ROLO-956551 format. One record per residue (C-alpha): residue number from 1; x, y, z. Coordinates in Angstrom, 2 decimals. Example, Ala and Ser with C-alpha at 12.3 -4.5 7.8 and 13.67 -1.06 7.14 Angstrom:
2
n: 1; xx: 12.30; yy: -4.50; zz: 7.80
n: 2; xx: 13.67; yy: -1.06; zz: 7.14
END
This chain:
344
n: 1; xx: 2.86; yy: -27.09; zz: -9.71
n: 2; xx: -0.03; yy: -28.84; zz: -11.52
n: 3; xx: -2.73; yy: -28.10; zz: -8.91
n: 4; xx: -2.06; yy: -24.36; zz: -9.31
n: 5; xx: -3.16; yy: -24.61; zz: -12.94
n: 6; xx: -6.61; yy: -25.98; zz: -12.14
n: 7; xx: -8.44; yy: -22.71; zz: -11.22
n: 8; xx: -8.08; yy: -21.09; zz: -14.68
n: 9; xx: -9.67; yy: -24.18; zz: -16.22
n: 10; xx: -12.62; yy: -24.07; zz: -13.85
n: 11; xx: -13.16; yy: -20.38; zz: -14.65
n: 12; xx: -13.34; yy: -21.01; zz: -18.40
n: 13; xx: -17.16; yy: -21.11; zz: -18.57
n: 14; xx: -17.31; yy: -17.69; zz: -16.93
n: 15; xx: -14.80; yy: -16.26; zz: -19.40
n: 16; xx: -16.57; yy: -17.90; zz: -22.31
n: 17; xx: -19.81; yy: -16.30; zz: -21.27
n: 18; xx: -18.42; yy: -12.77; zz: -21.33
n: 19; xx: -18.52; yy: -12.24; zz: -25.13
n: 20; xx: -22.29; yy: -12.89; zz: -25.24
n: 21; xx: -23.34; yy: -9.29; zz: -24.52
n: 22; xx: -20.99; yy: -8.16; zz: -27.29
n: 23; xx: -22.65; yy: -10.53; zz: -29.75
n: 24; xx: -26.06; yy: -9.31; zz: -28.62
n: 25; xx: -25.03; yy: -5.71; zz: -29.27
n: 26; xx: -23.64; yy: -6.72; zz: -32.66
n: 27; xx: -26.89; yy: -8.50; zz: -33.53
n: 28; xx: -28.97; yy: -5.50; zz: -32.50
n: 29; xx: -26.73; yy: -3.16; zz: -34.50
n: 30; xx: -27.07; yy: -5.41; zz: -37.56
n: 31; xx: -30.85; yy: -5.43; zz: -37.06
n: 32; xx: -30.90; yy: -1.63; zz: -37.03
n: 33; xx: -28.90; yy: -1.59; zz: -40.27
n: 34; xx: -31.25; yy: -4.13; zz: -41.87
n: 35; xx: -34.26; yy: -2.01; zz: -40.89
n: 36; xx: -32.64; yy: 1.07; zz: -42.46
n: 37; xx: -32.05; yy: -0.90; zz: -45.66
n: 38; xx: -35.64; yy: -2.20; zz: -45.66
n: 39; xx: -37.03; yy: 1.33; zz: -45.21
n: 40; xx: -34.87; yy: 2.54; zz: -48.10
n: 41; xx: -36.16; yy: -0.24; zz: -50.37
n: 42; xx: -39.76; yy: 0.47; zz: -49.32
n: 43; xx: -39.36; yy: 4.20; zz: -50.00
n: 44; xx: -37.82; yy: 3.64; zz: -53.43
n: 45; xx: -40.04; yy: 0.76; zz: -54.47
n: 46; xx: -38.90; yy: -2.61; zz: -55.73
n: 47; xx: -40.18; yy: -2.36; zz: -59.30
n: 48; xx: -37.81; yy: 0.46; zz: -60.41
n: 49; xx: -34.88; yy: -1.35; zz: -58.79
n: 50; xx: -35.79; yy: -4.64; zz: -60.50
n: 51; xx: -35.99; yy: -2.80; zz: -63.81
n: 52; xx: -32.49; yy: -1.41; zz: -63.29
n: 53; xx: -31.15; yy: -4.82; zz: -62.31
n: 54; xx: -32.78; yy: -6.25; zz: -65.42
n: 55; xx: -30.53; yy: -4.02; zz: -67.51
n: 56; xx: -27.57; yy: -6.12; zz: -66.35
n: 57; xx: -28.65; yy: -9.38; zz: -67.90
n: 58; xx: -25.74; yy: -11.69; zz: -68.70
n: 59; xx: -23.31; yy: -8.84; zz: -68.01
n: 60; xx: -23.87; yy: -9.16; zz: -64.25
n: 61; xx: -20.54; yy: -10.90; zz: -63.49
n: 62; xx: -18.70; yy: -7.86; zz: -64.89
n: 63; xx: -19.59; yy: -6.09; zz: -61.64
n: 64; xx: -17.05; yy: -8.31; zz: -59.87
n: 65; xx: -14.09; yy: -7.51; zz: -62.12
n: 66; xx: -12.96; yy: -4.17; zz: -60.62
n: 67; xx: -12.72; yy: -5.58; zz: -57.11
n: 68; xx: -10.56; yy: -8.46; zz: -58.34
n: 69; xx: -8.04; yy: -5.81; zz: -59.35
n: 70; xx: -8.57; yy: -3.79; zz: -56.16
n: 71; xx: -7.79; yy: -6.83; zz: -54.02
n: 72; xx: -4.68; yy: -7.49; zz: -56.11
n: 73; xx: -3.17; yy: -4.01; zz: -55.72
n: 74; xx: -4.03; yy: -3.94; zz: -52.01
n: 75; xx: -2.24; yy: -7.27; zz: -51.58
n: 76; xx: 0.76; yy: -5.76; zz: -53.36
n: 77; xx: 0.66; yy: -2.82; zz: -50.99
n: 78; xx: 0.50; yy: -5.12; zz: -47.97
n: 79; xx: 3.44; yy: -7.18; zz: -49.25
n: 80; xx: 5.61; yy: -4.02; zz: -49.13
n: 81; xx: 5.26; yy: -4.00; zz: -45.33
n: 82; xx: 6.17; yy: -7.66; zz: -44.78
n: 83; xx: 9.71; yy: -8.95; zz: -44.19
n: 84; xx: 11.54; yy: -10.01; zz: -47.34
n: 85; xx: 11.98; yy: -13.51; zz: -45.85
n: 86; xx: 9.90; yy: -15.63; zz: -45.95
n: 87; xx: 8.46; yy: -14.65; zz: -49.34
n: 88; xx: 4.73; yy: -15.39; zz: -49.32
n: 89; xx: 3.12; yy: -16.13; zz: -52.71
n: 90; xx: 1.02; yy: -13.15; zz: -53.75
n: 91; xx: -2.04; yy: -15.29; zz: -54.42
n: 92; xx: -2.10; yy: -16.36; zz: -50.78
n: 93; xx: -1.69; yy: -12.79; zz: -49.55
n: 94; xx: -4.63; yy: -12.01; zz: -51.83
n: 95; xx: -6.87; yy: -14.52; zz: -50.06
n: 96; xx: -5.48; yy: -13.86; zz: -46.56
n: 97; xx: -6.37; yy: -10.21; zz: -46.91
n: 98; xx: -9.78; yy: -11.17; zz: -48.26
n: 99; xx: -10.35; yy: -13.41; zz: -45.22
n: 100; xx: -9.51; yy: -10.55; zz: -42.89
n: 101; xx: -11.88; yy: -8.21; zz: -44.71
n: 102; xx: -14.60; yy: -10.85; zz: -44.51
n: 103; xx: -14.25; yy: -11.00; zz: -40.72
n: 104; xx: -14.18; yy: -7.20; zz: -40.55
n: 105; xx: -17.52; yy: -7.10; zz: -42.37
n: 106; xx: -19.04; yy: -9.34; zz: -39.70
n: 107; xx: -17.75; yy: -7.37; zz: -36.74
n: 108; xx: -18.10; yy: -3.72; zz: -35.66
n: 109; xx: -15.41; yy: -1.91; zz: -33.60
n: 110; xx: -13.85; yy: 0.04; zz: -36.47
n: 111; xx: -13.14; yy: -3.11; zz: -38.47
n: 112; xx: -10.18; yy: -4.45; zz: -36.52
n: 113; xx: -11.28; yy: -8.04; zz: -35.87
n: 114; xx: -10.00; yy: -9.22; zz: -39.23
n: 115; xx: -6.50; yy: -7.90; zz: -38.58
n: 116; xx: -5.89; yy: -10.64; zz: -36.01
n: 117; xx: -7.11; yy: -13.17; zz: -38.57
n: 118; xx: -4.49; yy: -11.91; zz: -41.03
n: 119; xx: -1.74; yy: -12.32; zz: -38.43
n: 120; xx: -2.99; yy: -15.84; zz: -37.67
n: 121; xx: -3.02; yy: -16.88; zz: -41.33
n: 122; xx: 0.44; yy: -15.43; zz: -41.95
n: 123; xx: 1.91; yy: -17.83; zz: -39.38
n: 124; xx: 1.27; yy: -20.73; zz: -41.75
n: 125; xx: 3.87; yy: -19.17; zz: -44.05
n: 126; xx: 6.53; yy: -18.77; zz: -41.41
n: 127; xx: 5.81; yy: -15.12; zz: -40.51
n: 128; xx: 6.11; yy: -14.64; zz: -36.76
n: 129; xx: 3.23; yy: -13.12; zz: -34.84
n: 130; xx: 5.26; yy: -9.99; zz: -34.06
n: 131; xx: 6.28; yy: -9.43; zz: -37.70
n: 132; xx: 2.73; yy: -10.15; zz: -38.85
n: 133; xx: 1.21; yy: -7.70; zz: -36.36
n: 134; xx: 3.76; yy: -5.03; zz: -37.26
n: 135; xx: 3.00; yy: -5.46; zz: -40.97
n: 136; xx: -0.73; yy: -5.16; zz: -40.32
n: 137; xx: -0.17; yy: -1.94; zz: -38.35
n: 138; xx: 2.05; yy: -0.44; zz: -41.06
n: 139; xx: -0.28; yy: -1.51; zz: -43.86
n: 140; xx: -3.29; yy: -0.12; zz: -42.00
n: 141; xx: -1.48; yy: 3.21; zz: -41.65
n: 142; xx: -0.59; yy: 3.24; zz: -45.36
n: 143; xx: -4.17; yy: 2.32; zz: -46.27
n: 144; xx: -5.59; yy: 5.08; zz: -44.05
n: 145; xx: -3.17; yy: 7.61; zz: -45.55
n: 146; xx: -4.20; yy: 6.63; zz: -49.07
n: 147; xx: -7.89; yy: 6.65; zz: -48.14
n: 148; xx: -7.63; yy: 10.12; zz: -46.59
n: 149; xx: -5.87; yy: 11.46; zz: -49.70
n: 150; xx: -8.57; yy: 9.85; zz: -51.83
n: 151; xx: -11.33; yy: 11.55; zz: -49.82
n: 152; xx: -9.53; yy: 14.89; zz: -50.29
n: 153; xx: -9.51; yy: 14.25; zz: -54.06
n: 154; xx: -13.25; yy: 13.61; zz: -53.89
n: 155; xx: -13.82; yy: 16.87; zz: -52.02
n: 156; xx: -11.77; yy: 18.73; zz: -54.63
n: 157; xx: -13.92; yy: 17.17; zz: -57.37
n: 158; xx: -17.07; yy: 18.21; zz: -55.49
n: 159; xx: -15.89; yy: 21.83; zz: -55.19
n: 160; xx: -15.08; yy: 21.76; zz: -58.90
n: 161; xx: -18.56; yy: 20.46; zz: -59.71
n: 162; xx: -20.13; yy: 23.19; zz: -57.58
n: 163; xx: -17.89; yy: 25.75; zz: -59.36
n: 164; xx: -16.30; yy: 26.85; zz: -56.08
n: 165; xx: -12.77; yy: 26.24; zz: -57.27
n: 166; xx: -11.03; yy: 28.97; zz: -55.25
n: 167; xx: -12.62; yy: 27.75; zz: -52.01
n: 168; xx: -11.83; yy: 24.17; zz: -53.00
n: 169; xx: -8.18; yy: 25.02; zz: -53.62
n: 170; xx: -7.89; yy: 26.63; zz: -50.19
n: 171; xx: -9.43; yy: 23.62; zz: -48.47
n: 172; xx: -7.25; yy: 21.30; zz: -50.53
n: 173; xx: -4.08; yy: 22.95; zz: -49.21
n: 174; xx: -5.33; yy: 22.89; zz: -45.60
n: 175; xx: -6.42; yy: 19.25; zz: -45.76
n: 176; xx: -3.23; yy: 18.09; zz: -47.45
n: 177; xx: -1.13; yy: 19.78; zz: -44.78
n: 178; xx: -3.28; yy: 18.20; zz: -42.08
n: 179; xx: -2.93; yy: 14.79; zz: -43.72
n: 180; xx: 0.85; yy: 15.15; zz: -43.97
n: 181; xx: 1.07; yy: 16.06; zz: -40.28
n: 182; xx: -1.27; yy: 13.24; zz: -39.29
n: 183; xx: 0.65; yy: 10.62; zz: -41.29
n: 184; xx: 4.07; yy: 11.73; zz: -40.08
n: 185; xx: 2.72; yy: 11.77; zz: -36.53
n: 186; xx: 1.49; yy: 8.19; zz: -36.84
n: 187; xx: 4.83; yy: 7.07; zz: -38.25
n: 188; xx: 6.63; yy: 8.81; zz: -35.39
n: 189; xx: 4.38; yy: 7.20; zz: -32.77
n: 190; xx: 4.86; yy: 3.76; zz: -34.27
n: 191; xx: 8.61; yy: 4.24; zz: -34.01
n: 192; xx: 8.34; yy: 5.00; zz: -30.28
n: 193; xx: 7.55; yy: 1.52; zz: -28.89
n: 194; xx: 3.72; yy: 1.64; zz: -29.00
n: 195; xx: 3.35; yy: -2.07; zz: -28.27
n: 196; xx: 5.47; yy: -1.89; zz: -25.12
n: 197; xx: 3.57; yy: 1.20; zz: -24.01
n: 198; xx: 0.30; yy: -0.68; zz: -24.40
n: 199; xx: 1.85; yy: -3.64; zz: -22.57
n: 200; xx: 2.81; yy: -1.32; zz: -19.70
n: 201; xx: -0.79; yy: -0.15; zz: -19.32
n: 202; xx: -2.01; yy: -3.74; zz: -19.38
n: 203; xx: 0.63; yy: -4.79; zz: -16.86
n: 204; xx: -0.52; yy: -2.09; zz: -14.45
n: 205; xx: -4.10; yy: -3.33; zz: -14.74
n: 206; xx: -3.33; yy: -7.04; zz: -14.24
n: 207; xx: 0.28; yy: -7.21; zz: -12.98
n: 208; xx: 0.21; yy: -10.91; zz: -12.02
n: 209; xx: -1.47; yy: -12.34; zz: -15.12
n: 210; xx: 0.74; yy: -14.97; zz: -16.76
n: 211; xx: -0.58; yy: -14.02; zz: -20.18
n: 212; xx: 0.58; yy: -10.42; zz: -19.71
n: 213; xx: 4.07; yy: -11.60; zz: -18.77
n: 214; xx: 4.11; yy: -13.79; zz: -21.88
n: 215; xx: 3.22; yy: -10.76; zz: -24.04
n: 216; xx: 6.20; yy: -8.69; zz: -22.89
n: 217; xx: 8.75; yy: -10.14; zz: -25.30
n: 218; xx: 6.21; yy: -10.18; zz: -28.15
n: 219; xx: 5.55; yy: -6.47; zz: -27.64
n: 220; xx: 9.29; yy: -5.76; zz: -27.74
n: 221; xx: 9.60; yy: -7.73; zz: -31.00
n: 222; xx: 6.71; yy: -5.79; zz: -32.58
n: 223; xx: 8.30; yy: -2.48; zz: -31.62
n: 224; xx: 11.67; yy: -3.59; zz: -32.95
n: 225; xx: 10.14; yy: -4.45; zz: -36.31
n: 226; xx: 8.19; yy: -1.15; zz: -36.46
n: 227; xx: 11.23; yy: 0.97; zz: -35.59
n: 228; xx: 13.44; yy: -0.93; zz: -38.03
n: 229; xx: 10.92; yy: -0.58; zz: -40.85
n: 230; xx: 10.52; yy: 3.18; zz: -40.52
n: 231; xx: 14.25; yy: 3.68; zz: -40.02
n: 232; xx: 15.49; yy: 1.54; zz: -42.92
n: 233; xx: 12.47; yy: 1.17; zz: -45.21
n: 234; xx: 10.80; yy: 4.57; zz: -45.08
n: 235; xx: 10.34; yy: 4.86; zz: -48.88
n: 236; xx: 8.64; yy: 1.45; zz: -48.85
n: 237; xx: 5.84; yy: 2.92; zz: -46.73
n: 238; xx: 5.06; yy: 5.44; zz: -49.46
n: 239; xx: 5.19; yy: 2.72; zz: -52.09
n: 240; xx: 2.63; yy: 0.74; zz: -50.07
n: 241; xx: 0.47; yy: 3.88; zz: -49.81
n: 242; xx: 0.66; yy: 4.32; zz: -53.58
n: 243; xx: -0.55; yy: 0.75; zz: -54.14
n: 244; xx: -3.47; yy: 1.33; zz: -51.77
n: 245; xx: -4.32; yy: 4.63; zz: -53.45
n: 246; xx: -4.44; yy: 2.76; zz: -56.76
n: 247; xx: -7.01; yy: 0.47; zz: -55.15
n: 248; xx: -9.20; yy: 3.40; zz: -54.12
n: 249; xx: -8.99; yy: 4.89; zz: -57.61
n: 250; xx: -10.02; yy: 1.59; zz: -59.18
n: 251; xx: -13.09; yy: 1.84; zz: -56.93
n: 252; xx: -14.05; yy: 4.91; zz: -58.99
n: 253; xx: -14.00; yy: 2.75; zz: -62.12
n: 254; xx: -16.22; yy: 0.24; zz: -60.31
n: 255; xx: -18.87; yy: 2.91; zz: -59.70
n: 256; xx: -18.56; yy: 4.13; zz: -63.28
n: 257; xx: -18.86; yy: 0.59; zz: -64.70
n: 258; xx: -21.90; yy: -0.29; zz: -62.60
n: 259; xx: -23.72; yy: 2.86; zz: -63.66
n: 260; xx: -22.99; yy: 2.08; zz: -67.32
n: 261; xx: -24.21; yy: -1.50; zz: -66.92
n: 262; xx: -27.53; yy: -0.41; zz: -65.37
n: 263; xx: -28.03; yy: 2.14; zz: -68.18
n: 264; xx: -27.55; yy: 5.19; zz: -65.93
n: 265; xx: -24.12; yy: 6.48; zz: -67.02
n: 266; xx: -22.47; yy: 9.28; zz: -65.06
n: 267; xx: -19.27; yy: 11.32; zz: -65.58
n: 268; xx: -16.06; yy: 9.99; zz: -64.05
n: 269; xx: -15.96; yy: 13.09; zz: -61.83
n: 270; xx: -19.29; yy: 12.13; zz: -60.26
n: 271; xx: -18.08; yy: 8.55; zz: -59.82
n: 272; xx: -15.03; yy: 9.92; zz: -57.96
n: 273; xx: -17.24; yy: 12.06; zz: -55.71
n: 274; xx: -19.52; yy: 9.12; zz: -54.90
n: 275; xx: -16.76; yy: 6.63; zz: -54.11
n: 276; xx: -14.62; yy: 9.12; zz: -52.17
n: 277; xx: -17.31; yy: 10.72; zz: -50.03
n: 278; xx: -18.90; yy: 7.35; zz: -49.28
n: 279; xx: -15.81; yy: 6.48; zz: -47.21
n: 280; xx: -16.53; yy: 8.87; zz: -44.30
n: 281; xx: -20.23; yy: 7.93; zz: -44.49
n: 282; xx: -19.39; yy: 4.29; zz: -43.81
n: 283; xx: -16.77; yy: 5.20; zz: -41.22
n: 284; xx: -19.40; yy: 6.97; zz: -39.11
n: 285; xx: -21.31; yy: 3.73; zz: -38.59
n: 286; xx: -18.68; yy: 1.93; zz: -36.52
n: 287; xx: -21.15; yy: -0.05; zz: -34.43
n: 288; xx: -22.99; yy: -1.59; zz: -37.40
n: 289; xx: -21.22; yy: -4.58; zz: -39.01
n: 290; xx: -20.18; yy: -3.76; zz: -42.55
n: 291; xx: -22.00; yy: -0.43; zz: -42.39
n: 292; xx: -25.19; yy: -2.34; zz: -43.32
n: 293; xx: -27.99; yy: 0.06; zz: -44.15
n: 294; xx: -26.01; yy: 3.17; zz: -43.31
n: 295; xx: -23.76; yy: 2.71; zz: -46.35
n: 296; xx: -26.77; yy: 2.33; zz: -48.62
n: 297; xx: -28.80; yy: 5.20; zz: -47.13
n: 298; xx: -25.85; yy: 7.59; zz: -47.08
n: 299; xx: -24.70; yy: 6.53; zz: -50.53
n: 300; xx: -28.16; yy: 7.00; zz: -52.06
n: 301; xx: -28.46; yy: 10.42; zz: -50.42
n: 302; xx: -25.13; yy: 11.37; zz: -51.99
n: 303; xx: -26.28; yy: 10.11; zz: -55.40
n: 304; xx: -29.53; yy: 12.07; zz: -55.10
n: 305; xx: -27.55; yy: 15.20; zz: -54.24
n: 306; xx: -25.63; yy: 14.73; zz: -57.50
n: 307; xx: -28.85; yy: 14.44; zz: -59.48
n: 308; xx: -28.84; yy: 10.67; zz: -59.94
n: 309; xx: -32.34; yy: 9.10; zz: -59.85
n: 310; xx: -33.02; yy: 7.30; zz: -56.58
n: 311; xx: -33.69; yy: 3.86; zz: -58.16
n: 312; xx: -30.32; yy: 4.03; zz: -59.95
n: 313; xx: -28.57; yy: 5.06; zz: -56.73
n: 314; xx: -30.18; yy: 2.22; zz: -54.76
n: 315; xx: -29.26; yy: -0.28; zz: -57.47
n: 316; xx: -25.65; yy: 0.92; zz: -57.43
n: 317; xx: -25.29; yy: 0.39; zz: -53.68
n: 318; xx: -27.14; yy: -2.94; zz: -53.71
n: 319; xx: -24.74; yy: -4.22; zz: -56.37
n: 320; xx: -21.75; yy: -2.97; zz: -54.37
n: 321; xx: -23.16; yy: -4.78; zz: -51.33
n: 322; xx: -23.67; yy: -7.96; zz: -53.38
n: 323; xx: -20.07; yy: -7.75; zz: -54.61
n: 324; xx: -18.88; yy: -7.31; zz: -51.05
n: 325; xx: -20.80; yy: -10.40; zz: -49.92
n: 326; xx: -19.29; yy: -12.49; zz: -52.72
n: 327; xx: -15.70; yy: -11.59; zz: -51.89
n: 328; xx: -16.26; yy: -11.76; zz: -48.14
n: 329; xx: -17.65; yy: -15.25; zz: -48.69
n: 330; xx: -14.57; yy: -16.26; zz: -50.66
n: 331; xx: -12.33; yy: -14.95; zz: -47.88
n: 332; xx: -14.29; yy: -16.74; zz: -45.17
n: 333; xx: -14.13; yy: -19.98; zz: -47.15
n: 334; xx: -10.35; yy: -19.60; zz: -47.34
n: 335; xx: -10.23; yy: -19.03; zz: -43.58
n: 336; xx: -12.48; yy: -22.05; zz: -42.90
n: 337; xx: -10.37; yy: -24.26; zz: -45.14
n: 338; xx: -7.14; yy: -23.17; zz: -43.46
n: 339; xx: -8.65; yy: -23.60; zz: -39.98
n: 340; xx: -9.94; yy: -27.09; zz: -40.83
n: 341; xx: -6.56; yy: -28.07; zz: -42.22
n: 342; xx: -4.85; yy: -26.76; zz: -39.07
n: 343; xx: -7.30; yy: -28.68; zz: -36.91
n: 344; xx: -6.47; yy: -31.93; zz: -38.67
END
């Protein structure tokens, strides 16, 4: 039987070469984002931005505080979707999630690369791959539900600011009904063996692949966990969504705090509009890692629309990007440490 295993080894260089075009596309996309950011800085001018940053002074580290709390409540929301046994210490869930988000920031494709990293890191705590993948799927659904509701809140605040309250109320009802239908539909689909369905498609494409055969039982285990969760722990899903919504709302306080620190205070309503409507702006730039450039350009345009001076808007989004880099770096360090320990 051993000779039959030789061909896959000899084909490894060919397989290893396949990701290169993907990395080239990612690099080009990141370059486009960097150019957009550079053009924005050139248009605004560095001196006004430096002046705004100078207002921070020794208070600069305060910019990081809101996200510490955001990461905490998101970790609490994720824990709701995990099996009760084994019980993972919350501080490790905190860093595991941060590691996944760090990888997501480096990769395009709708920010899904980091989800596999989360599943991988959970295994060190005795969580099986199937349970880990199911928890990531459920948590992602809860996070998306909370994010969508948060965006709707931002739209309602925008209609209120524009004094179009009757129109805003009508849209609010329509969007909330659409969100309820969308969320219930996702929950229903996840209860209907999605992993085995995906495995069936893969099996039809490569019916003789040993790896596909190996995945069959894992797909069944994922579906069993998903169906069991929604059947027995339905209220837990909404509790997870509430934790994630709390995280989005703390993001409003982050915007408000940054604007106060750079001496450009804004009302909480405007902070809600900025943070909420920035979510679809970033989501439209799926091919650019971390939404580099597009997040800043779109965010500054939104700030300008609300009457915020352009230098203040640019400073806000640069500080949010700097905060993101800090926490992504912490997460990647956690991942590197765990990987090195596993290698030893």
